[in-house]
FIKOLTOR-668145 format. One record per residue: x, y, z of N, C-alpha, C in turn; residue number from 1; residue in three letters. Coordinates in Angstrom, 2 decimals, padded with zeros to 5 digits. Example, Ala and Ser with C-alpha at 12.3 -4.5 7.8 and 13.67 -1.06 7.14 Angstrom:
% FIKOLTOR-668145
SITE / nc1 / nc2 / nc3 / cac1 / cac2 / cac3 / cc1 / cc2 / cc3 / i / aa
SITE / 013.19 / -005.69 / 007.80 / 012.30 / -004.50 / 007.80 / 013.20 / -003.30 / 007.80 / 1 / ALA
SITE / 012.85 / -002.25 / 007.08 / 013.67 / -001.06 / 007.14 / 012.90 / 000.03 / 007.87 / 2 / SER
This chain:
% FIKOLTOR-668145
SITE / nc1 / nc2 / nc3 / cac1 / cac2 / cac3 / cc1 / cc2 / cc3 / i / aa
SITE / 146.19 / 007.97 / -009.79 / 146.48 / 007.23 / -011.00 / 145.61 / 005.98 / -011.03 / 1 / UNK
SITE / 145.03 / 005.71 / -012.15 / 144.16 / 004.55 / -012.33 / 144.87 / 003.57 / -013.27 / 2 / UNK
SITE / 145.01 / 002.32 / -012.80 / 145.73 / 001.29 / -013.55 / 144.81 / 000.10 / -013.78 / 3 / UNK
SITE / 144.91 / -000.47 / -014.97 / 144.23 / -001.73 / -015.27 / 145.30 / -002.81 / -015.41 / 4 / UNK
SITE / 145.14 / -003.91 / -014.66 / 146.02 / -005.06 / -014.81 / 145.22 / -006.16 / -015.49 / 5 / UNK
SITE / 145.69 / -006.54 / -016.66 / 145.07 / -007.61 / -017.45 / 145.93 / -008.85 / -017.24 / 6 / UNK
SITE / 145.36 / -009.83 / -016.56 / 146.12 / -011.02 / -016.19 / 145.91 / -012.14 / -017.22 / 7 / UNK
SITE / 146.99 / -012.48 / -017.91 / 147.11 / -013.70 / -018.72 / 145.99 / -013.93 / -019.75 / 8 / UNK
SITE / 145.55 / -012.86 / -020.39 / 144.54 / -013.02 / -021.46 / 145.23 / -013.51 / -022.72 / 9 / UNK
SITE / 145.82 / -014.67 / -022.62 / 146.61 / -015.26 / -023.69 / 145.81 / -016.31 / -024.45 / 10 / UNK
SITE / 146.29 / -016.62 / -025.63 / 145.60 / -017.58 / -026.49 / 145.39 / -018.91 / -025.77 / 11 / UNK
SITE / 146.44 / -019.45 / -025.14 / 146.30 / -020.77 / -024.51 / 145.26 / -020.79 / -023.39 / 12 / UNK
SITE / 144.99 / -019.65 / -022.75 / 144.01 / -019.61 / -021.65 / 142.61 / -019.20 / -022.11 / 13 / UNK
SITE / 142.47 / -018.73 / -023.33 / 141.16 / -018.28 / -023.80 / 140.59 / -019.21 / -024.85 / 14 / UNK
SITE / 141.29 / -019.35 / -025.96 / 140.80 / -020.21 / -027.04 / 141.70 / -021.40 / -027.28 / 15 / UNK
SITE / 142.78 / -021.52 / -026.51 / 143.76 / -022.57 / -026.72 / 143.59 / -023.76 / -025.79 / 16 / UNK
SITE / 144.69 / -024.41 / -025.53 / 144.72 / -025.71 / -024.85 / 144.10 / -025.69 / -023.45 / 17 / UNK
SITE / 144.17 / -024.59 / -022.72 / 143.56 / -024.50 / -021.39 / 142.34 / -023.58 / -021.36 / 18 / UNK
SITE / 141.88 / -023.18 / -022.52 / 140.73 / -022.29 / -022.60 / 139.43 / -023.01 / -022.32 / 19 / UNK
SITE / 138.42 / -022.23 / -021.98 / 137.06 / -022.74 / -021.83 / 136.09 / -021.63 / -022.21 / 20 / UNK
SITE / 134.83 / -021.94 / -022.19 / 133.80 / -020.99 / -022.60 / 133.85 / -019.70 / -021.79 / 21 / UNK
SITE / 134.02 / -019.83 / -020.47 / 134.03 / -018.65 / -019.60 / 135.26 / -017.78 / -019.86 / 22 / UNK
SITE / 136.42 / -018.41 / -020.02 / 137.64 / -017.65 / -020.27 / 137.58 / -016.95 / -021.62 / 23 / UNK
SITE / 137.07 / -017.62 / -022.63 / 136.93 / -016.99 / -023.93 / 135.95 / -015.82 / -023.87 / 24 / UNK
SITE / 134.89 / -015.96 / -023.09 / 133.91 / -014.87 / -022.95 / 134.51 / -013.66 / -022.24 / 25 / UNK
SITE / 135.55 / -013.86 / -021.43 / 136.17 / -012.73 / -020.73 / 136.87 / -011.77 / -021.69 / 26 / UNK
SITE / 137.27 / -012.25 / -022.86 / 138.04 / -011.43 / -023.80 / 137.29 / -010.15 / -024.16 / 27 / UNK
SITE / 136.02 / -010.25 / -024.52 / 135.27 / -009.05 / -024.90 / 135.14 / -008.07 / -023.74 / 28 / UNK
SITE / 134.94 / -008.59 / -022.54 / 134.80 / -007.71 / -021.37 / 136.12 / -007.02 / -021.04 / 29 / UNK
SITE / 137.22 / -007.75 / -021.19 / 138.54 / -007.16 / -020.98 / 138.79 / -006.08 / -022.03 / 30 / UNK
SITE / 138.46 / -006.34 / -023.26 / 138.63 / -005.34 / -024.33 / 137.80 / -004.10 / -024.05 / 31 / UNK
SITE / 136.59 / -004.28 / -023.52 / 135.76 / -003.12 / -023.16 / 136.45 / -002.26 / -022.10 / 32 / UNK
SITE / 137.07 / -002.90 / -021.11 / 137.80 / -002.16 / -020.08 / 138.99 / -001.42 / -020.68 / 33 / UNK
SITE / 139.74 / -002.11 / -021.53 / 140.90 / -001.50 / -022.17 / 140.48 / -000.28 / -022.98 / 34 / UNK
SITE / 139.37 / -000.39 / -023.69 / 138.91 / 000.69 / -024.57 / 138.10 / 001.76 / -023.86 / 35 / UNK
SITE / 137.86 / 001.60 / -022.56 / 137.01 / 002.54 / -021.83 / 137.61 / 003.94 / -021.70 / 36 / UNK
SITE / 138.91 / 004.05 / -021.80 / 139.55 / 005.35 / -021.60 / 139.70 / 005.73 / -020.14 / 37 / UNK
SITE / 139.42 / 004.81 / -019.23 / 139.45 / 005.10 / -017.79 / 140.81 / 004.90 / -017.13 / 38 / UNK
SITE / 141.83 / 004.49 / -017.90 / 143.08 / 004.08 / -017.27 / 144.27 / 004.90 / -017.78 / 39 / UNK
SITE / 145.13 / 005.29 / -016.83 / 146.36 / 005.99 / -017.15 / 147.44 / 005.02 / -017.64 / 40 / UNK
SITE / 147.35 / 003.78 / -017.17 / 148.33 / 002.76 / -017.52 / 147.64 / 001.41 / -017.53 / 41 / UNK
SITE / 148.02 / 000.57 / -018.49 / 147.52 / -000.81 / -018.55 / 148.74 / -001.72 / -018.49 / 42 / UNK
SITE / 148.67 / -002.70 / -017.60 / 149.74 / -003.68 / -017.46 / 149.15 / -005.03 / -017.83 / 43 / UNK
SITE / 149.76 / -005.69 / -018.79 / 149.30 / -007.02 / -019.22 / 150.34 / -008.05 / -018.80 / 44 / UNK
SITE / 149.93 / -009.00 / -017.96 / 150.85 / -010.07 / -017.60 / 150.70 / -011.22 / -018.58 / 45 / UNK
SITE / 151.80 / -011.94 / -018.74 / 151.80 / -013.10 / -019.63 / 152.46 / -014.28 / -018.91 / 46 / UNK
SITE / 151.70 / -015.34 / -018.72 / 152.25 / -016.59 / -018.22 / 153.31 / -017.02 / -019.23 / 47 / UNK
SITE / 154.50 / -017.34 / -018.75 / 155.60 / -017.60 / -019.67 / 156.38 / -018.84 / -019.24 / 48 / UNK
SITE / 156.41 / -019.82 / -020.12 / 157.15 / -021.05 / -019.84 / 158.16 / -021.32 / -020.94 / 49 / UNK
SITE / 159.13 / -022.13 / -020.60 / 160.14 / -022.57 / -021.56 / 159.76 / -023.95 / -022.09 / 50 / UNK
SITE / 160.53 / -024.43 / -023.04 / 160.24 / -025.72 / -023.66 / 160.34 / -026.89 / -022.68 / 51 / UNK
SITE / 161.04 / -026.71 / -021.58 / 161.18 / -027.77 / -020.58 / 160.04 / -027.75 / -019.54 / 52 / UNK
SITE / 158.92 / -027.12 / -019.88 / 157.81 / -026.95 / -018.95 / 157.45 / -028.25 / -018.22 / 53 / UNK
SITE / 157.36 / -029.35 / -018.91 / 156.93 / -030.61 / -018.28 / 157.92 / -031.10 / -017.23 / 54 / UNK
SITE / 159.15 / -030.59 / -017.23 / 160.14 / -030.95 / -016.23 / 160.08 / -030.08 / -014.98 / 55 / UNK
SITE / 159.24 / -029.06 / -015.01 / 159.13 / -028.15 / -013.85 / 158.09 / -028.68 / -012.86 / 56 / UNK
SITE / 158.11 / -028.13 / -011.66 / 157.11 / -028.53 / -010.66 / 155.70 / -028.27 / -011.17 / 57 / UNK
SITE / 155.48 / -027.10 / -011.77 / 154.15 / -026.82 / -012.31 / 153.78 / -027.82 / -013.40 / 58 / UNK
SITE / 154.74 / -028.12 / -014.27 / 154.49 / -029.07 / -015.36 / 154.15 / -030.46 / -014.86 / 59 / UNK
SITE / 154.73 / -030.83 / -013.74 / 154.43 / -032.15 / -013.16 / 153.04 / -032.17 / -012.53 / 60 / UNK
SITE / 152.60 / -031.02 / -012.02 / 151.28 / -030.92 / -011.40 / 150.17 / -030.60 / -012.40 / 61 / UNK
SITE / 150.54 / -029.91 / -013.47 / 149.59 / -029.58 / -014.54 / 150.27 / -029.95 / -015.86 / 62 / UNK
SITE / 150.23 / -031.23 / -016.22 / 150.98 / -031.69 / -017.39 / 150.32 / -031.35 / -018.73 / 63 / UNK
SITE / 150.05 / -030.07 / -018.93 / 149.51 / -029.56 / -020.18 / 150.45 / -028.43 / -020.63 / 64 / UNK
SITE / 151.20 / -028.67 / -021.68 / 152.14 / -027.66 / -022.16 / 151.34 / -026.45 / -022.64 / 65 / UNK
SITE / 151.68 / -025.28 / -022.09 / 150.97 / -024.06 / -022.44 / 151.89 / -022.85 / -022.28 / 66 / UNK
SITE / 151.55 / -021.79 / -022.99 / 152.21 / -020.49 / -022.88 / 153.73 / -020.59 / -022.98 / 67 / UNK
SITE / 154.20 / -021.43 / -023.89 / 155.64 / -021.55 / -024.12 / 156.08 / -020.34 / -024.94 / 68 / UNK
SITE / 157.10 / -019.66 / -024.42 / 157.61 / -018.45 / -025.07 / 157.93 / -018.74 / -026.54 / 69 / UNK
SITE / 157.46 / -017.86 / -027.41 / 157.70 / -018.01 / -028.84 / 156.60 / -018.74 / -029.59 / 70 / UNK
SITE / 155.58 / -019.23 / -028.87 / 154.48 / -019.93 / -029.53 / 153.27 / -019.01 / -029.62 / 71 / UNK
SITE / 152.34 / -019.38 / -030.47 / 151.09 / -018.62 / -030.59 / 150.32 / -018.60 / -029.27 / 72 / UNK
SITE / 150.34 / -019.71 / -028.55 / 149.62 / -019.80 / -027.27 / 150.13 / -018.84 / -026.22 / 73 / UNK
SITE / 151.37 / -018.41 / -026.34 / 151.96 / -017.46 / -025.39 / 151.48 / -016.04 / -025.65 / 74 / UNK
SITE / 151.03 / -015.77 / -026.85 / 150.63 / -014.42 / -027.24 / 149.31 / -014.02 / -026.58 / 75 / UNK
SITE / 149.15 / -012.73 / -026.37 / 147.85 / -012.22 / -025.91 / 146.81 / -012.56 / -026.97 / 76 / UNK
SITE / 145.57 / -012.78 / -026.54 / 144.49 / -013.05 / -027.48 / 144.50 / -011.91 / -028.51 / 77 / UNK
SITE / 144.30 / -012.21 / -029.79 / 144.37 / -011.17 / -030.83 / 143.48 / -009.96 / -030.57 / 78 / UNK
SITE / 142.30 / -010.16 / -030.01 / 141.41 / -009.02 / -029.73 / 141.99 / -008.13 / -028.63 / 79 / UNK
SITE / 142.60 / -008.75 / -027.64 / 143.23 / -007.99 / -026.55 / 144.43 / -007.23 / -027.11 / 80 / UNK
SITE / 145.23 / -007.91 / -027.90 / 146.41 / -007.28 / -028.51 / 145.98 / -006.07 / -029.35 / 81 / UNK
SITE / 144.91 / -006.22 / -030.11 / 144.40 / -005.13 / -030.93 / 143.90 / -003.97 / -030.07 / 82 / UNK
SITE / 143.18 / -004.28 / -029.00 / 142.66 / -003.23 / -028.11 / 143.79 / -002.44 / -027.46 / 83 / UNK
SITE / 144.92 / -003.08 / -027.20 / 146.04 / -002.41 / -026.53 / 146.82 / -001.47 / -027.44 / 84 / UNK
SITE / 146.65 / -001.60 / -028.75 / 147.39 / -000.75 / -029.68 / 147.07 / 000.72 / -029.41 / 85 / UNK
SITE / 148.12 / 001.51 / -029.30 / 147.96 / 002.94 / -029.08 / 147.71 / 003.32 / -027.63 / 86 / UNK
SITE / 147.60 / 002.36 / -026.75 / 147.37 / 002.64 / -025.33 / 148.72 / 002.68 / -024.60 / 87 / UNK
SITE / 148.73 / 003.31 / -023.44 / 149.90 / 003.31 / -022.58 / 149.91 / 001.99 / -021.82 / 88 / UNK
SITE / 150.67 / 001.01 / -022.33 / 150.67 / -000.29 / -021.67 / 152.06 / -000.91 / -021.62 / 89 / UNK
SITE / 152.20 / -001.82 / -020.67 / 153.44 / -002.55 / -020.44 / 153.08 / -004.02 / -020.34 / 90 / UNK
SITE / 153.93 / -004.88 / -020.88 / 153.77 / -006.33 / -020.71 / 154.77 / -006.82 / -019.68 / 91 / UNK
SITE / 154.32 / -007.72 / -018.84 / 155.21 / -008.38 / -017.88 / 155.11 / -009.88 / -018.12 / 92 / UNK
SITE / 156.23 / -010.49 / -018.47 / 156.27 / -011.94 / -018.58 / 156.56 / -012.49 / -017.18 / 93 / UNK
SITE / 155.79 / -013.48 / -016.78 / 155.98 / -014.06 / -015.45 / 156.15 / -015.56 / -015.57 / 94 / UNK
SITE / 157.07 / -016.09 / -014.78 / 157.40 / -017.51 / -014.86 / 156.50 / -018.38 / -014.01 / 95 / UNK
SITE / 155.72 / -017.76 / -013.17 / 154.86 / -018.51 / -012.26 / 153.53 / -017.78 / -012.12 / 96 / UNK
SITE / 152.70 / -018.24 / -011.19 / 151.34 / -017.71 / -011.08 / 151.29 / -016.21 / -010.80 / 97 / UNK
SITE / 152.15 / -015.74 / -009.92 / 152.17 / -014.33 / -009.57 / 153.48 / -013.69 / -009.98 / 98 / UNK
SITE / 153.49 / -012.36 / -010.07 / 154.67 / -011.63 / -010.53 / 155.15 / -010.65 / -009.47 / 99 / UNK
SITE / 156.35 / -010.91 / -008.93 / 156.94 / -009.94 / -008.02 / 157.34 / -008.68 / -008.78 / 100 / UNK
SITE / 157.63 / -008.80 / -010.08 / 157.91 / -007.60 / -010.88 / 156.70 / -006.68 / -010.91 / 101 / UNK
SITE / 155.51 / -007.24 / -010.99 / 154.28 / -006.44 / -010.93 / 154.19 / -005.76 / -009.57 / 102 / UNK
SITE / 154.42 / -006.50 / -008.50 / 154.37 / -005.92 / -007.17 / 155.34 / -004.77 / -007.00 / 103 / UNK
SITE / 156.57 / -004.95 / -007.47 / 157.58 / -003.89 / -007.39 / 157.18 / -002.67 / -008.21 / 104 / UNK
SITE / 156.64 / -002.91 / -009.41 / 156.23 / -001.81 / -010.27 / 155.13 / -000.98 / -009.60 / 105 / UNK
SITE / 154.14 / -001.66 / -009.04 / 153.04 / -000.95 / -008.38 / 153.55 / -000.19 / -007.16 / 106 / UNK
SITE / 154.44 / -000.80 / -006.39 / 155.01 / -000.12 / -005.22 / 155.74 / 001.15 / -005.65 / 107 / UNK
SITE / 156.55 / 001.06 / -006.71 / 157.28 / 002.24 / -007.19 / 156.33 / 003.34 / -007.66 / 108 / UNK
SITE / 155.29 / 002.95 / -008.37 / 154.29 / 003.93 / -008.82 / 153.63 / 004.58 / -007.61 / 109 / UNK
SITE / 153.26 / 003.77 / -006.62 / 152.61 / 004.30 / -005.42 / 153.52 / 005.28 / -004.68 / 110 / UNK
SITE / 154.79 / 004.92 / -004.56 / 155.73 / 005.81 / -003.86 / 155.88 / 007.15 / -004.58 / 111 / UNK
SITE / 155.73 / 007.15 / -005.91 / 155.82 / 008.39 / -006.68 / 154.52 / 009.18 / -006.66 / 112 / UNK
SITE / 153.40 / 008.49 / -006.77 / 152.11 / 009.15 / -006.98 / 151.28 / 009.27 / -005.71 / 113 / UNK
SITE / 151.34 / 008.31 / -004.82 / 150.63 / 008.23 / -003.54 / 149.14 / 007.97 / -003.64 / 114 / UNK
SITE / 148.57 / 008.12 / -004.79 / 147.15 / 007.82 / -004.94 / 147.00 / 006.94 / -006.16 / 115 / UNK
SITE / 146.83 / 005.64 / -005.90 / 146.77 / 004.66 / -006.97 / 145.57 / 003.76 / -006.73 / 116 / UNK
SITE / 144.84 / 003.51 / -007.80 / 143.73 / 002.55 / -007.77 / 143.92 / 001.60 / -008.94 / 117 / UNK
SITE / 143.76 / 000.32 / -008.65 / 144.00 / -000.70 / -009.67 / 142.76 / -001.55 / -009.86 / 118 / UNK
SITE / 142.39 / -001.76 / -011.11 / 141.36 / -002.74 / -011.47 / 142.05 / -003.95 / -012.08 / 119 / UNK
SITE / 141.72 / -005.12 / -011.57 / 142.24 / -006.37 / -012.12 / 141.16 / -007.05 / -012.95 / 120 / UNK
SITE / 141.60 / -007.68 / -014.04 / 140.72 / -008.51 / -014.85 / 141.57 / -009.62 / -015.44 / 121 / UNK
SITE / 140.95 / -010.63 / -016.01 / 141.70 / -011.67 / -016.70 / 141.41 / -013.07 / -016.20 / 122 / UNK
SITE / 142.34 / -013.95 / -016.48 / 142.19 / -015.37 / -016.17 / 143.45 / -015.87 / -015.49 / 123 / UNK
SITE / 143.39 / -016.80 / -014.80 / 142.36 / -017.59 / -014.16 / 142.14 / -017.02 / -012.76 / 124 / UNK
SITE / 140.92 / -016.67 / -012.42 / 140.61 / -016.00 / -011.16 / 141.21 / -016.71 / -009.96 / 125 / UNK
SITE / 141.09 / -018.04 / -009.93 / 141.51 / -018.82 / -008.76 / 142.98 / -019.18 / -008.73 / 126 / UNK
SITE / 143.73 / -018.79 / -009.76 / 145.17 / -019.09 / -009.75 / 145.95 / -017.79 / -009.97 / 127 / UNK
SITE / 145.98 / -017.29 / -011.17 / 146.85 / -016.15 / -011.49 / 146.28 / -014.80 / -011.05 / 128 / UNK
SITE / 144.98 / -014.60 / -011.17 / 144.42 / -013.31 / -010.72 / 144.61 / -013.17 / -009.22 / 129 / UNK
SITE / 144.21 / -014.17 / -008.46 / 144.30 / -014.08 / -006.99 / 145.76 / -013.96 / -006.53 / 130 / UNK
SITE / 146.68 / -014.65 / -007.19 / 148.10 / -014.53 / -006.82 / 148.63 / -013.14 / -007.08 / 131 / UNK
SITE / 148.30 / -012.55 / -008.22 / 148.80 / -011.21 / -008.53 / 148.15 / -010.15 / -007.66 / 132 / UNK
SITE / 146.89 / -010.30 / -007.34 / 146.24 / -009.40 / -006.40 / 146.94 / -009.48 / -005.05 / 133 / UNK
SITE / 147.23 / -010.68 / -004.59 / 147.90 / -010.87 / -003.30 / 149.28 / -010.22 / -003.28 / 134 / UNK
SITE / 150.01 / -010.39 / -004.35 / 151.35 / -009.79 / -004.43 / 151.27 / -008.28 / -004.41 / 135 / UNK
SITE / 150.35 / -007.70 / -005.16 / 150.21 / -006.24 / -005.15 / 149.83 / -005.75 / -003.76 / 136 / UNK
SITE / 148.92 / -006.43 / -003.09 / 148.54 / -006.04 / -001.72 / 149.73 / -006.15 / -000.76 / 137 / UNK
SITE / 150.61 / -007.13 / -000.98 / 151.78 / -007.28 / -000.13 / 152.81 / -006.17 / -000.37 / 138 / UNK
SITE / 153.02 / -005.81 / -001.62 / 154.01 / -004.78 / -001.95 / 153.49 / -003.37 / -001.71 / 139 / UNK
SITE / 152.19 / -003.17 / -001.86 / 151.61 / -001.82 / -001.76 / 150.26 / -001.90 / -001.05 / 140 / UNK
SITE / 150.27 / -002.13 / 000.27 / 149.02 / -002.38 / 000.99 / 148.03 / -001.21 / 001.01 / 141 / UNK
SITE / 148.48 / 000.00 / 000.73 / 147.57 / 001.15 / 000.74 / 146.93 / 001.43 / -000.62 / 142 / UNK
SITE / 147.33 / 000.69 / -001.63 / 146.73 / 000.85 / -002.95 / 145.33 / 000.26 / -002.94 / 143 / UNK
SITE / 144.39 / 000.98 / -003.52 / 143.02 / 000.46 / -003.64 / 143.01 / -000.56 / -004.77 / 144 / UNK
SITE / 142.57 / -001.78 / -004.45 / 142.54 / -002.85 / -005.44 / 141.10 / -003.30 / -005.65 / 145 / UNK
SITE / 140.69 / -003.30 / -006.92 / 139.38 / -003.78 / -007.33 / 139.56 / -004.95 / -008.28 / 146 / UNK
SITE / 138.66 / -005.91 / -008.21 / 138.61 / -006.99 / -009.19 / 137.29 / -006.87 / -009.93 / 147 / UNK
SITE / 137.36 / -006.74 / -011.24 / 136.16 / -006.62 / -012.06 / 135.67 / -008.05 / -012.32 / 148 / UNK
SITE / 134.70 / -008.48 / -011.54 / 134.28 / -009.89 / -011.51 / 133.86 / -010.42 / -012.86 / 149 / UNK
SITE / 133.08 / -009.64 / -013.61 / 132.58 / -010.17 / -014.88 / 133.61 / -010.09 / -016.01 / 150 / UNK
SITE / 134.80 / -009.54 / -015.72 / 135.89 / -009.51 / -016.70 / 137.00 / -010.48 / -016.29 / 151 / UNK
SITE / 136.64 / -011.41 / -015.40 / 137.54 / -012.48 / -014.98 / 136.83 / -013.81 / -015.22 / 152 / UNK
SITE / 137.61 / -014.87 / -015.32 / 137.04 / -016.21 / -015.47 / 138.04 / -017.22 / -014.92 / 153 / UNK
SITE / 137.53 / -018.41 / -014.65 / 138.36 / -019.44 / -014.04 / 138.07 / -020.79 / -014.68 / 154 / UNK
SITE / 138.60 / -021.81 / -014.07 / 138.42 / -023.17 / -014.56 / 136.94 / -023.54 / -014.58 / 155 / UNK
SITE / 136.24 / -023.17 / -013.51 / 134.79 / -023.38 / -013.42 / 134.17 / -022.13 / -012.82 / 156 / UNK
SITE / 132.87 / -021.92 / -013.03 / 132.21 / -020.80 / -012.35 / 132.32 / -020.89 / -010.83 / 157 / UNK
SITE / 132.33 / -022.10 / -010.30 / 132.45 / -022.27 / -008.85 / 133.82 / -021.82 / -008.34 / 158 / UNK
SITE / 134.89 / -022.20 / -009.06 / 136.23 / -021.79 / -008.63 / 136.40 / -020.27 / -008.77 / 159 / UNK
SITE / 135.76 / -019.67 / -009.74 / 135.75 / -018.22 / -009.91 / 135.14 / -017.56 / -008.68 / 160 / UNK
SITE / 133.98 / -018.05 / -008.25 / 133.29 / -017.47 / -007.08 / 134.10 / -017.65 / -005.81 / 161 / UNK
SITE / 134.69 / -018.82 / -005.63 / 135.51 / -019.08 / -004.44 / 136.67 / -018.08 / -004.37 / 162 / UNK
SITE / 137.33 / -017.85 / -005.50 / 138.45 / -016.90 / -005.53 / 137.98 / -015.48 / -005.22 / 163 / UNK
SITE / 136.85 / -015.07 / -005.79 / 136.33 / -013.73 / -005.50 / 136.01 / -013.59 / -004.01 / 164 / UNK
SITE / 135.38 / -014.59 / -003.43 / 135.07 / -014.56 / -001.99 / 136.34 / -014.48 / -001.16 / 165 / UNK
SITE / 137.37 / -015.21 / -001.55 / 138.64 / -015.19 / -000.81 / 139.26 / -013.80 / -000.87 / 166 / UNK
SITE / 139.24 / -013.16 / -002.04 / 139.86 / -011.84 / -002.17 / 139.13 / -010.78 / -001.34 / 167 / UNK
SITE / 137.84 / -010.95 / -001.15 / 137.09 / -010.00 / -000.31 / 137.66 / -009.96 / 001.10 / 168 / UNK
SITE / 138.18 / -011.09 / 001.57 / 138.65 / -011.15 / 002.97 / 139.91 / -010.34 / 003.20 / 169 / UNK
SITE / 140.64 / -009.99 / 002.15 / 141.82 / -009.14 / 002.38 / 141.69 / -007.78 / 001.70 / 170 / UNK
SITE / 140.50 / -007.21 / 001.89 / 140.23 / -005.82 / 001.56 / 140.41 / -005.49 / 000.08 / 171 / UNK
SITE / 139.94 / -006.40 / -000.75 / 139.88 / -006.18 / -002.18 / 138.42 / -005.96 / -002.54 / 172 / UNK
SITE / 138.15 / -004.95 / -003.32 / 136.78 / -004.65 / -003.74 / 136.43 / -005.49 / -004.95 / 173 / UNK
SITE / 135.33 / -006.20 / -004.89 / 134.85 / -006.98 / -006.02 / 133.75 / -006.13 / -006.67 / 174 / UNK
SITE / 134.02 / -005.73 / -007.93 / 133.05 / -004.83 / -008.59 / 132.52 / -005.48 / -009.85 / 175 / UNK
């Protein structure tokens, strides 16, 4: 089974309050992957915060209100949302950088299918992508995990490269 995990390709991370040129450029590459026809399942994660975000630990460390449930910034980028129409996909809302629900889902799929390969793409390579890759490796260590480097982006090109290099050290393929 071939799975694509699209990490946090949301308005606030691409064209919104925390977006940048690199993250916005990732949208077209992610859409190309979604439309490739190479995947049996697509899982899209969504960073999800409540209105009290600034009162949380993350909000105190990153005092930029973003991805508040029910706002436009919480939604997947419109091009990504459009590309997902008609595809076999699931959304996972996550309250923090990584999703244990994603890890559990992949583990369950692996236990049923035994041959699973996952391609990761999305933003932010050095925070949410690396955390979700780590969680999947922890829950399902025999699953082949690939990160599509040019379909990911981070705060800076340097932080993107550092995250890719770090993921190589725990048997993740950077493609």
